MARVONU-867783 format. One record per residue (C-alpha): residue in three letters; x, y, z. Coordinates in steps of 0.1 Angstrom, whole numbers, padded with zeros to 4 digits, m for minus. Example, Ala and Ser with C-alpha at 12.3 -4.5 7.8 and 13.67 -1.06 7.14 Angstrom:
% residues 2
+------+-------+-------+-------+
: rest :  east : north :    up :
+------+-------+-------+-------+
:  ALA :  0123 : m0045 :  0078 :
:  SER :  0137 : m0011 :  0071 :
+------+-------+-------+-------+
END
This chain:
% residues 365
+------+-------+-------+-------+
: rest :  east : north :    up :
+------+-------+-------+-------+
:  ARG : m0003 : m0001 :  0000 :
:  ASN :  0014 :  0035 : m0007 :
:  ILE :  0019 :  0055 :  0023 :
:  PRO :  0009 :  0092 :  0018 :
:  LEU :  0043 :  0111 :  0019 :
:  HIS :  0027 :  0138 :  0044 :
:  ASP :  0019 :  0109 :  0069 :
:  TYR :  0047 :  0093 :  0082 :
:  SER :  0077 :  0115 :  0062 :
:  LYS :  0092 :  0148 :  0068 :
:  PHE :  0119 :  0167 :  0048 :
:  LEU :  0150 :  0185 :  0060 :
:  GLY :  0176 :  0206 :  0040 :
:  SER :  0200 :  0233 :  0049 :
:  GLN :  0201 :  0266 :  0036 :
:  THR :  0230 :  0255 :  0012 :
:  ALA :  0204 :  0231 : m0001 :
:  ALA :  0169 :  0250 : m0001 :
:  CYS :  0172 :  0257 : m0039 :
:  LEU :  0177 :  0215 : m0045 :
:  ALA :  0151 :  0206 : m0019 :
:  GLY :  0126 :  0231 : m0036 :
:  PHE :  0130 :  0213 : m0070 :
:  VAL :  0128 :  0178 : m0055 :
:  MET :  0096 :  0187 : m0032 :
:  ARG :  0081 :  0199 : m0065 :
:  GLN :  0087 :  0165 : m0080 :
:  GLU :  0072 :  0150 : m0049 :
:  CYS :  0041 :  0172 : m0058 :
:  ALA :  0036 :  0159 : m0086 :
:  HIS :  0039 :  0119 : m0073 :
:  GLU :  0015 :  0128 : m0044 :
:  ARG : m0012 :  0153 : m0063 :
:  VAL : m0039 :  0145 : m0038 :
:  TYR : m0016 :  0156 : m0009 :
:  VAL : m0001 :  0189 : m0021 :
:  HIS : m0010 :  0211 :  0002 :
:  ALA : m0002 :  0184 :  0029 :
:  LEU :  0031 :  0180 :  0020 :
:  CYS :  0055 :  0194 :  0050 :
:  TYR :  0086 :  0221 :  0038 :
:  CYS :  0110 :  0219 :  0071 :
:  PHE :  0140 :  0237 :  0071 :
:  PRO :  0158 :  0238 :  0102 :
:  ARG :  0176 :  0271 :  0108 :
:  SER :  0214 :  0261 :  0103 :
:  HIS :  0244 :  0276 :  0104 :
:  VAL :  0239 :  0302 :  0129 :
:  PRO :  0269 :  0310 :  0143 :
:  PHE :  0278 :  0314 :  0181 :
:  VAL :  0308 :  0335 :  0190 :
:  SER :  0333 :  0307 :  0184 :
:  ILE :  0320 :  0303 :  0147 :
:  GLU :  0299 :  0274 :  0155 :
:  THR :  0269 :  0257 :  0133 :
:  ARG :  0241 :  0252 :  0150 :
:  VAL :  0202 :  0234 :  0136 :
:  GLN :  0171 :  0233 :  0154 :
:  ILE :  0143 :  0213 :  0138 :
:  GLN :  0112 :  0235 :  0136 :
:  GLU :  0084 :  0200 :  0141 :
:  SER :  0084 :  0170 :  0154 :
:  VAL :  0101 :  0143 :  0140 :
:  ARG :  0093 :  0113 :  0165 :
:  GLY :  0087 :  0083 :  0143 :
:  LYS :  0085 :  0095 :  0108 :
:  ASP :  0109 :  0089 :  0080 :
:  VAL :  0133 :  0114 :  0078 :
:  PHE :  0152 :  0129 :  0046 :
:  VAL :  0183 :  0149 :  0052 :
:  ILE :  0185 :  0169 :  0017 :
:  GLN :  0222 :  0185 :  0013 :
:  THR :  0242 :  0198 : m0012 :
:  VAL :  0277 :  0211 : m0013 :
:  SER :  0287 :  0245 : m0007 :
:  LYS :  0323 :  0267 : m0013 :
:  ASP :  0324 :  0258 :  0026 :
:  VAL :  0324 :  0219 :  0023 :
:  ASN :  0333 :  0212 :  0058 :
:  THR :  0306 :  0234 :  0069 :
:  THR :  0283 :  0216 :  0051 :
:  ILE :  0296 :  0180 :  0061 :
:  MET :  0291 :  0195 :  0096 :
:  GLU :  0254 :  0207 :  0091 :
:  MET :  0249 :  0172 :  0076 :
:  LEU :  0264 :  0151 :  0105 :
:  ILE :  0244 :  0177 :  0132 :
:  MET :  0208 :  0176 :  0112 :
:  VAL :  0214 :  0139 :  0110 :
:  TYR :  0222 :  0134 :  0152 :
:  ALA :  0191 :  0161 :  0159 :
:  CYS :  0166 :  0136 :  0141 :
:  ARG :  0186 :  0103 :  0159 :
:  THR :  0181 :  0120 :  0196 :
:  SER :  0143 :  0134 :  0184 :
:  CYS :  0137 :  0097 :  0179 :
:  ALA :  0133 :  0093 :  0141 :
:  ARG :  0120 :  0060 :  0129 :
:  SER :  0145 :  0063 :  0101 :
:  ILE :  0171 :  0092 :  0088 :
:  THR :  0178 :  0090 :  0050 :
:  GLY :  0205 :  0110 :  0037 :
:  VAL :  0203 :  0125 :  0000 :
:  LEU :  0238 :  0138 : m0008 :
:  PRO :  0240 :  0142 : m0043 :
:  TYR :  0276 :  0151 : m0042 :
:  PHE :  0297 :  0134 : m0020 :
:  PRO :  0322 :  0155 : m0005 :
:  TYR :  0358 :  0141 : m0005 :
:  SER :  0350 :  0114 : m0028 :
:  LYS :  0382 :  0121 : m0051 :
:  GLN :  0402 :  0115 : m0015 :
:  CYS :  0389 :  0074 : m0019 :
:  LYS :  0430 :  0064 : m0023 :
:  MET :  0460 :  0063 :  0000 :
:  ARG :  0484 :  0091 : m0009 :
:  LYS :  0518 :  0089 :  0003 :
:  ARG :  0511 :  0089 :  0043 :
:  GLY :  0478 :  0101 :  0039 :
:  SER :  0448 :  0089 :  0043 :
:  ILE :  0414 :  0075 :  0026 :
:  VAL :  0393 :  0107 :  0036 :
:  SER :  0362 :  0093 :  0020 :
:  LYS :  0362 :  0064 :  0045 :
:  LEU :  0364 :  0088 :  0074 :
:  ILE :  0335 :  0108 :  0062 :
:  ALA :  0311 :  0076 :  0057 :
:  SER :  0318 :  0063 :  0089 :
:  MET :  0309 :  0094 :  0109 :
:  MET :  0273 :  0098 :  0088 :
:  CYS :  0269 :  0064 :  0099 :
:  LYS :  0278 :  0070 :  0138 :
:  ALA :  0255 :  0103 :  0135 :
:  GLY :  0225 :  0081 :  0128 :
:  LEU :  0221 :  0079 :  0091 :
:  THR :  0205 :  0044 :  0081 :
:  HIS :  0202 :  0051 :  0042 :
:  LEU :  0218 :  0070 :  0017 :
:  ILE :  0209 :  0085 : m0018 :
:  THR :  0239 :  0099 : m0038 :
:  MET :  0251 :  0102 : m0075 :
:  ASP :  0274 :  0092 : m0095 :
:  LEU :  0304 :  0082 : m0069 :
:  HIS :  0339 :  0094 : m0081 :
:  GLN :  0348 :  0053 : m0075 :
:  LYS :  0315 :  0031 : m0071 :
:  GLU :  0341 :  0017 : m0046 :
:  ILE :  0329 :  0039 : m0019 :
:  GLN :  0299 :  0020 : m0013 :
:  GLY :  0319 : m0002 :  0006 :
:  PHE :  0330 :  0024 :  0029 :
:  PHE :  0289 :  0025 :  0045 :
:  ASN :  0276 : m0005 :  0067 :
:  ILE :  0242 :  0014 :  0055 :
:  PRO :  0225 :  0008 :  0021 :
:  VAL :  0238 :  0027 : m0004 :
:  ASP :  0219 :  0037 : m0036 :
:  ASN :  0243 :  0054 : m0058 :
:  LEU :  0221 :  0068 : m0090 :
:  ARG :  0234 :  0080 : m0123 :
:  ALA :  0230 :  0113 : m0140 :
:  SER :  0240 :  0098 : m0176 :
:  PRO :  0202 :  0091 : m0187 :
:  PHE :  0195 :  0131 : m0183 :
:  LEU :  0233 :  0141 : m0201 :
:  LEU :  0226 :  0114 : m0227 :
:  GLN :  0189 :  0131 : m0234 :
:  TYR :  0201 :  0165 : m0240 :
:  ILE :  0231 :  0153 : m0263 :
:  GLN :  0201 :  0146 : m0280 :
:  GLU :  0176 :  0175 : m0278 :
:  GLU :  0195 :  0204 : m0278 :
:  ILE :  0226 :  0194 : m0303 :
:  PRO :  0210 :  0190 : m0336 :
:  ASP :  0240 :  0172 : m0354 :
:  TYR :  0247 :  0148 : m0322 :
:  ARG :  0250 :  0119 : m0351 :
:  ASN :  0284 :  0138 : m0361 :
:  ALA :  0299 :  0140 : m0329 :
:  VAL :  0324 :  0121 : m0314 :
:  ILE :  0327 :  0113 : m0273 :
:  VAL :  0362 :  0123 : m0258 :
:  ALA :  0381 :  0112 : m0230 :
:  LYS :  0402 :  0136 : m0216 :
:  SER :  0426 :  0110 : m0203 :
:  PRO :  0424 :  0068 : m0203 :
:  ALA :  0411 :  0072 : m0167 :
:  SER :  0380 :  0084 : m0178 :
:  ALA :  0376 :  0060 : m0211 :
:  LYS :  0355 :  0040 : m0193 :
:  ARG :  0325 :  0065 : m0187 :
:  ALA :  0335 :  0083 : m0224 :
:  GLN :  0331 :  0045 : m0235 :
:  SER :  0295 :  0039 : m0220 :
:  PHE :  0283 :  0074 : m0236 :
:  ALA :  0296 :  0064 : m0273 :
:  GLU :  0273 :  0031 : m0272 :
:  ARG :  0244 :  0044 : m0257 :
:  LEU :  0243 :  0074 : m0286 :
:  ARG :  0260 :  0045 : m0312 :
:  LEU :  0286 :  0072 : m0318 :
:  GLY :  0327 :  0068 : m0321 :
:  ILE :  0353 :  0074 : m0292 :
:  ALA :  0387 :  0090 : m0290 :
:  VAL :  0409 :  0096 : m0261 :
:  ILE :  0437 :  0120 : m0256 :
:  HIS :  0467 :  0104 : m0238 :
:  GLY :  0499 :  0121 : m0228 :
:  GLU :  0488 :  0149 : m0210 :
:  ALA :  0507 :  0165 : m0182 :
:  GLN :  0510 :  0140 : m0149 :
:  ASP :  0480 :  0148 : m0127 :
:  ALA :  0468 :  0143 : m0087 :
:  GLU :  0454 :  0109 : m0094 :
:  SER :  0487 :  0091 : m0112 :
:  ASP :  0505 :  0060 : m0099 :
:  GLN :  0535 :  0078 : m0090 :
:  VAL :  0518 :  0098 : m0060 :
:  ASP :  0499 :  0068 : m0048 :
:  GLY :  0526 :  0059 : m0021 :
:  ARG :  0537 :  0024 : m0039 :
:  HIS :  0570 :  0047 : m0040 :
:  SER :  0573 :  0048 : m0004 :
:  PRO :  0590 :  0039 :  0015 :
:  PRO :  0618 :  0062 :  0000 :
:  THR :  0642 :  0043 : m0024 :
:  VAL :  0675 :  0047 : m0011 :
:  LYS :  0693 :  0018 :  0003 :
:  THR :  0699 :  0014 :  0042 :
:  THR :  0719 : m0013 :  0059 :
:  GLY :  0700 : m0034 :  0085 :
:  ALA :  0664 : m0029 :  0067 :
:  ILE :  0667 : m0054 :  0046 :
:  HIS :  0688 : m0084 :  0042 :
:  PRO :  0719 : m0078 :  0024 :
:  SER :  0712 : m0107 :  0000 :
:  MET :  0678 : m0098 : m0008 :
:  GLU :  0675 : m0071 : m0037 :
:  ILE :  0642 : m0057 : m0045 :
:  PRO :  0637 : m0044 : m0080 :
:  LEU :  0625 : m0009 : m0084 :
:  LEU :  0593 :  0001 : m0105 :
:  ILE :  0607 :  0023 : m0134 :
:  PRO :  0587 :  0052 : m0134 :
:  LYS :  0563 :  0062 : m0157 :
:  GLU :  0565 :  0088 : m0182 :
:  LYS :  0539 :  0101 : m0203 :
:  PRO :  0544 :  0108 : m0242 :
:  PRO :  0535 :  0139 : m0260 :
:  ILE :  0496 :  0143 : m0263 :
:  THR :  0478 :  0125 : m0287 :
:  VAL :  0441 :  0120 : m0300 :
:  VAL :  0431 :  0084 : m0302 :
:  GLY :  0408 :  0082 : m0329 :
:  ASP :  0391 :  0109 : m0356 :
:  VAL :  0377 :  0141 : m0343 :
:  GLY :  0383 :  0160 : m0372 :
:  GLY :  0353 :  0182 : m0387 :
:  ARG :  0331 :  0167 : m0361 :
:  ILE :  0314 :  0180 : m0326 :
:  ALA :  0337 :  0166 : m0294 :
:  ILE :  0317 :  0157 : m0265 :
:  ILE :  0341 :  0157 : m0239 :
:  VAL :  0327 :  0134 : m0205 :
:  ASP :  0338 :  0135 : m0167 :
:  ASP :  0323 :  0129 : m0132 :
:  ILE :  0335 :  0162 : m0120 :
:  ILE :  0343 :  0194 : m0130 :
:  ASP :  0360 :  0214 : m0108 :
:  ASP :  0394 :  0227 : m0116 :
:  VAL :  0389 :  0234 : m0155 :
:  ASP :  0428 :  0234 : m0164 :
:  SER :  0424 :  0197 : m0180 :
:  PHE :  0391 :  0208 : m0199 :
:  VAL :  0406 :  0239 : m0217 :
:  ALA :  0438 :  0225 : m0224 :
:  ALA :  0423 :  0189 : m0237 :
:  ALA :  0398 :  0217 : m0258 :
:  GLU :  0423 :  0235 : m0273 :
:  THR :  0441 :  0197 : m0281 :
:  LEU :  0410 :  0184 : m0299 :
:  LYS :  0408 :  0222 : m0317 :
:  GLU :  0440 :  0216 : m0331 :
:  ARG :  0430 :  0181 : m0345 :
:  GLY :  0399 :  0196 : m0363 :
:  ALA :  0365 :  0195 : m0340 :
:  TYR :  0348 :  0226 : m0350 :
:  LYS :  0327 :  0222 : m0318 :
:  ILE :  0335 :  0215 : m0282 :
:  PHE :  0307 :  0206 : m0252 :
:  VAL :  0315 :  0196 : m0216 :
:  MET :  0292 :  0176 : m0201 :
:  ALA :  0295 :  0158 : m0164 :
:  THR :  0276 :  0152 : m0133 :
:  HIS :  0293 :  0169 : m0106 :
:  GLY :  0298 :  0209 : m0114 :
:  ILE :  0321 :  0222 : m0082 :
:  LEU :  0335 :  0251 : m0108 :
:  SER :  0360 :  0265 : m0079 :
:  CYS :  0382 :  0295 : m0082 :
:  ASP :  0383 :  0313 : m0118 :
:  ALA :  0368 :  0282 : m0136 :
:  PRO :  0339 :  0307 : m0153 :
:  ARG :  0370 :  0331 : m0170 :
:  PHE :  0387 :  0304 : m0179 :
:  ILE :  0356 :  0285 : m0197 :
:  GLU :  0345 :  0316 : m0213 :
:  GLU :  0380 :  0325 : m0227 :
:  SER :  0386 :  0290 : m0237 :
:  ALA :  0377 :  0272 : m0271 :
:  ILE :  0347 :  0250 : m0253 :
:  ASP :  0313 :  0262 : m0268 :
:  GLU :  0290 :  0247 : m0237 :
:  VAL :  0299 :  0229 : m0204 :
:  VAL :  0267 :  0216 : m0193 :
:  VAL :  0264 :  0203 : m0157 :
:  THR :  0236 :  0188 : m0136 :
:  ASN :  0221 :  0210 : m0104 :
:  THR :  0238 :  0184 : m0077 :
:  ILE :  0257 :  0213 : m0068 :
:  PRO :  0246 :  0253 : m0070 :
:  HIS :  0267 :  0270 : m0094 :
:  GLU :  0240 :  0298 : m0099 :
:  LEU :  0266 :  0327 : m0095 :
:  GLN :  0292 :  0304 : m0121 :
:  LYS :  0260 :  0305 : m0146 :
:  LEU :  0259 :  0341 : m0143 :
:  GLN :  0295 :  0345 : m0147 :
:  CYS :  0299 :  0326 : m0179 :
:  PRO :  0273 :  0323 : m0201 :
:  LYS :  0287 :  0292 : m0215 :
:  ILE :  0278 :  0271 : m0184 :
:  LYS :  0242 :  0250 : m0188 :
:  THR :  0223 :  0230 : m0163 :
:  VAL :  0204 :  0197 : m0162 :
:  ASP :  0177 :  0193 : m0139 :
:  ILE :  0183 :  0160 : m0121 :
:  SER :  0157 :  0162 : m0092 :
:  MET :  0132 :  0136 : m0108 :
:  ILE :  0151 :  0107 : m0100 :
:  LEU :  0157 :  0116 : m0063 :
:  SER :  0126 :  0124 : m0061 :
:  GLU :  0114 :  0092 : m0073 :
:  ALA :  0142 :  0069 : m0050 :
:  ILE :  0128 :  0091 : m0019 :
:  ARG :  0093 :  0077 : m0029 :
:  ARG :  0103 :  0044 : m0034 :
:  ILE :  0119 :  0040 : m0002 :
:  HIS :  0095 :  0050 :  0021 :
:  ASN :  0072 :  0031 :  0003 :
:  GLY :  0095 :  0005 :  0004 :
:  GLU :  0092 : m0001 : m0036 :
:  SER :  0118 : m0017 : m0051 :
:  MET :  0149 :  0005 : m0065 :
:  SER :  0163 : m0020 : m0095 :
:  TYR :  0137 :  0000 : m0121 :
:  LEU :  0161 :  0034 : m0113 :
:  PHE :  0188 :  0012 : m0122 :
:  ARG :  0175 : m0004 : m0157 :
:  ASN :  0202 : m0010 : m0184 :
:  ILE :  0233 : m0003 : m0158 :
:  GLY :  0257 : m0026 : m0165 :
:  VAL :  0285 : m0033 : m0140 :
:  ASP :  0312 : m0011 : m0157 :
:  ASP :  0287 :  0018 : m0158 :
+------+-------+-------+-------+
END
């Protein structure tokens, strides 16, 4: 039996998530037309600083015995965003909420999911903190690495934004049949292959770019130092050293001449690599260049760099608010993904299967 959402559920969202929460609630109104006036918009007064710049959360209604959905997006101050999320979840837990589902479209610190030299796997720490605060379920989208789901000891639904981006390509790029899907590095070739196979298009891979932060040279495998020390290793043992990588000059594997180049990735933060890839594609004959990604962080001077680059359009979803960046650069376009978030919330609340939202998604997608 479908339970009306207003009977047993509450929606919480911080100030940073107010825009996305509003989109999700409008989608819920479309699902539950009979109860449109009874839906509860419950936005706590979060981020009320004390003298010591602490964050305070006050929930305005009772959540006892309710299914609570905490909607949160990442702002420029990512650490404040995390604390708001943790405090809201813990406040609901201590208020005897029946279940607490976090709706976190972009999972912060997701790039720090591997050991770097003598660093730490911060994604595991964030996951542990959320579970400890009282989260019972997590809805997120396009994790940087799917293995991050294993850091949680609660159910995690890693939704996909690719259907919305594919729809945008088909509807907003009239001659997309003359396009080629481009991976700006071999690391993103799988995502590019997935887009190309679904659109029945060709694929190109840029290889030989400057060393980035995710290279094998900085993943800790050359630690401890390679200097020979006496007493550490038995004199009769000679451990062979791994030959360091040396990338060749930039090359494009695939034909992009006279075609539309669509660069796909999961996150756009520092746009230097995208700008360099666009220049390379322009030199190889691509006459139009699109960049598409799920999460548009677009930090620092990204809008200015995009505006001055050879990129014709940057398409991102609204998992992260970027209204200010859009005002600074008209090339940035937004795709709304609130529909799939609201459908996931509805299915979880009603105890329905989530497999419908993952249809036609393979193991490698």
